[in-house]
C-alpha positions as CSV (number, residue, x, y, z in Angstrom):
1,M,120.6,83.1,88.8
2,A,121.7,86.3,90.4
3,D,120.4,89.3,92.2
4,L,120.5,92.7,90.4
5,T,120.9,95.6,92.8
6,V,119.9,99.1,91.6
7,T,120.8,102.1,93.7
8,I,119.7,105.7,93.0
9,T,121.1,108.5,95.0
10,E,120.1,112.2,94.9
11,G,122.0,114.9,96.7
12,V,121.7,118.7,96.7
13,N,122.7,121.4,99.2
14,I,120.3,124.3,99.3
15,E,121.2,127.2,101.6
16,G,123.5,125.0,103.7
17,V,120.9,122.2,104.1
18,Q,121.6,118.8,102.5
19,R,118.6,117.3,100.7
20,G,118.0,114.2,98.7
21,G,117.8,110.5,99.4
22,Q,118.7,107.1,98.3
23,M,116.6,104.2,97.0
24,S,118.0,100.7,96.6
25,I,116.1,97.7,95.3
26,T,117.2,94.2,94.7
27,I,115.7,92.3,91.8
28,P,116.1,88.5,92.4
29,D,116.5,85.6,89.9
30,I,118.1,87.6,87.1
31,M,119.2,85.0,84.4
32,D,120.0,87.2,81.4
33,I,121.9,90.5,81.1
34,Y,122.1,92.6,77.9
35,D,124.7,95.4,78.1
36,R,125.6,97.2,75.0
37,V,126.8,100.6,73.9
38,I,125.6,101.4,70.4
39,T,125.7,104.4,68.1
40,V,122.2,105.8,67.5
41,P,122.1,107.5,64.1
42,T,119.7,110.3,62.9
43,S,117.4,107.6,61.6
44,E,115.3,105.3,63.8
45,V,116.9,102.1,65.1
46,T,115.6,99.4,67.5
47,L,117.3,99.3,70.8
48,Y,115.4,96.1,71.9
49,S,112.1,94.4,71.6
50,T,110.0,91.9,73.5
51,H,108.0,88.9,72.4
52,A,105.9,86.2,74.1
53,S,108.0,83.2,72.8
54,N,110.5,84.2,70.1
55,V,113.5,85.3,72.3
56,A,117.0,85.8,71.0
57,G,119.7,88.5,70.7
58,D,118.0,91.8,71.5
59,V,114.5,90.3,71.8
60,F,113.4,89.5,75.3
61,D,110.4,87.7,76.8
62,E,107.8,90.3,77.6
63,D,107.0,88.5,80.9
64,F,110.5,88.6,82.3
65,V,112.1,92.0,81.6
66,K,112.6,93.5,85.0
67,Y,115.0,96.4,84.5
68,V,116.1,98.6,81.6
69,R,118.5,101.5,81.7
70,I,119.1,103.6,78.6
71,T,121.9,106.2,79.0
72,N,122.7,108.9,76.5
73,K,126.5,109.1,76.6
74,D,126.8,112.2,74.4
75,A,127.8,115.5,75.9
76,T,125.6,117.7,73.7
77,N,123.0,115.9,71.6
78,F,119.7,114.4,72.6
79,I,118.0,111.2,71.4
80,T,114.3,110.6,71.0
81,L,113.0,107.3,72.4
82,K,109.8,105.7,71.1
83,I,108.3,103.2,73.5
84,T,105.7,101.1,71.8
85,G,103.1,98.9,73.5
86,D,101.7,95.6,72.3
87,A,98.4,97.3,71.3
88,G,100.3,99.7,69.1
89,D,100.1,102.6,71.6
90,L,103.3,104.6,71.9
91,F,104.9,107.5,73.5
92,Y,108.0,109.5,72.8
93,Y,110.6,110.6,75.3
94,K,113.4,113.1,74.7
95,L,116.5,111.9,76.5
96,P,118.9,114.8,76.8
97,A,122.7,114.5,76.7
98,S,124.2,112.8,79.7
99,R,120.9,111.6,81.0
100,T,119.4,108.2,81.8
101,L,115.9,106.7,81.6
102,I,115.0,103.7,83.7
103,L,112.1,101.3,83.0
104,F,111.2,98.4,85.2
105,D,108.7,95.6,84.5
106,H,107.4,95.5,80.9
107,K,104.3,93.2,81.5
108,N,101.1,95.3,81.8
109,A,103.3,98.4,82.1
110,M,102.0,101.1,79.7
111,D,98.9,102.7,78.3
112,T,98.8,106.0,76.5
113,H,95.0,106.2,76.7
114,H,93.9,109.4,78.4
115,P,90.4,110.7,79.2
116,C,88.7,112.3,76.3
117,E,86.3,115.2,76.7
118,G,83.2,113.9,78.4
119,E,84.9,111.0,80.2
120,E,84.5,111.2,83.9
121,E,87.3,108.9,84.9
122,F,90.6,107.7,83.7
123,V,90.3,104.2,82.1
124,K,93.5,102.1,82.3
125,N,94.1,99.5,79.6
126,L,97.6,98.5,80.5
127,G,99.6,96.4,78.0
128,D,103.1,95.2,77.6
129,I,106.0,97.2,76.3
130,S,106.9,95.6,72.9
131,S,109.8,97.7,71.7
132,V,112.0,100.7,72.3
133,T,113.5,102.5,69.4
134,A,115.8,105.6,69.3
135,Q,116.7,108.3,66.9
136,A,119.4,111.0,67.3
137,D,118.5,114.6,66.6
138,S,121.4,116.2,64.7
139,A,124.3,113.8,65.0
140,A,125.0,110.2,65.9
141,V,124.8,109.5,69.7
142,R,126.6,106.8,71.7
143,T,123.9,105.2,73.8
144,E,124.1,102.5,76.5
145,V,121.4,99.9,76.9
146,F,121.4,97.6,80.0
147,I,118.7,95.0,80.5
148,G,118.1,92.6,83.3
149,S,115.7,89.7,82.6
150,K,114.5,86.7,84.6
151,N,114.7,84.5,81.6
152,A,116.9,84.2,78.5
């Protein structure tokens, strides 16, 4: 087991004043790392998925995924990520060229339910992230996927 350290630093100088900050976290007991650069075509491909017990290759235990970084390595083209929950809910995220999306814990992590007309409060029905797929817009895009999990 090992500790995974993640550090995010922002820095901007506005009118001679330096702004920004740094956040660093340590995720203990990481037992499995997945680090791959793949070519995402203009058709949908699975970057990785989760499962309660059938874990192998790019399938991770939904209880133990603690960190995911998806980086678009292209200089001009975006990719669209589809993040699907175990209840079938999903959302899409446009990841522009040279940008990164970070996801942390996958257990009870997402719900796309939103208040409908007439609802007085937001109702949360959090579920697990079950898969992340990607599709390039106009040309194939090199994409890096890095996952840290507490269990193989």
